[in-house]
N, C-alpha and C positions, 0 to 999 in steps of 0.2 A: 504494499500499499504506500502511496506517495505521502510525503509529510502533510500536505494540505488535506488530503482526503483523511488522514488519521487524525488530524486537528479537528476537523468538523465532525468526524465520527464520535469523537469524545464529547464535543458540545451537545451533539444530538443525543448521545446516551444520557448525559446529565439531564437534558430536558425531558427525555422520557421517563426517568426515574422521578423527576420533580412533579411530573404530571401524575404519576402513580401515587406518589406521596400526598398530593392534593385529594385524589379520589379516596384514599384511606383516611384522611382526616375528615373529609365530608361523610363518610360512612362510619365514623367514630371507631375506626379499627386501629387503636393505639398501638398495639404490639406490632401490627403490620408497618405502621409508620415508623416506629423505632427500628425496625429491620431495614426498611428503605433508607432511613437516614445514614445507616452504616455504608450501604452500598454507595449513596450519594457522596458521602465524604471520601470513600475510596476513589471514586471517579474524579472528583475535584483534585485530589492529590496527584493522579496521573496526569491531569491536564496541566498542572503547574511545570511539569517536565517538558512539555512541548510548547507552551504559550509564548516563550520568549524568542524563539528562533524562526517564527513564521512571518512572512511578509505578505500582507494581504492587499489586493486591489479594492477599488471601491465597491464593486459587487460583493465581494467576499466579506468586506467590513460590513455591509448592510445585512448580510446573511448571519453574520456573527451577532450584530446588534439585535436582530429579530429572535435569535435563540437565547440571548442574555436577558432580553426584555421579557420573554415568556417565562423564563426560569424565575426572574424576579417577581413577576406577577404571581406565579404559583407560590412562591415563598410568602408573599404578603397575605394571600388567601389563606394559606395554612396557618399562619401566625394568627390571623383573625379567628380561625376556627378553634385553634388550641387555646387561645386566650381571648374569650369574648369580651371580657371587661376592657382590654386594651382597645378593641374594635369599637365598643361603645364610647369610650373616651375620645377616640380619634374622630368618630362621626360627630361627637359633641362639639369638639374644637373646630372642625372643618365647617360646620353649619353655622357658626357664630363669629362675630368679630372679636378679636382679642380683648378688648376693653369690656365687651359684654360678658365674655366668659369669666374674666376676673372678678367682675361685679357679682355674677351669679355664684361663682365659688366662694367668694370671701365676703360678699355683702358690700354695700355701699359704706365706705370709710373715708 
């Protein structure tokens, strides 16, 4: 396999595991999620070995960007499912302006 094909195969494998992790979290399959996290970490560790020596053209950078964006979106959704109180707090802050949030949290002082 050529270096770029190997490079993208690793990113695609990470994205696939990330997607499986999200499904496990949505289904509350916590032991499956834990096992998948180990697989995810191992894949990320192997990516570190090849990430520095690959030069990408514009189309390849866009492909990498899409994969990373998918992985990060899955990660954010997993975090929201694993810790719903953080998701509620995030929604609370995003729905209000900062001054109003502080006023609601701490009262008018």
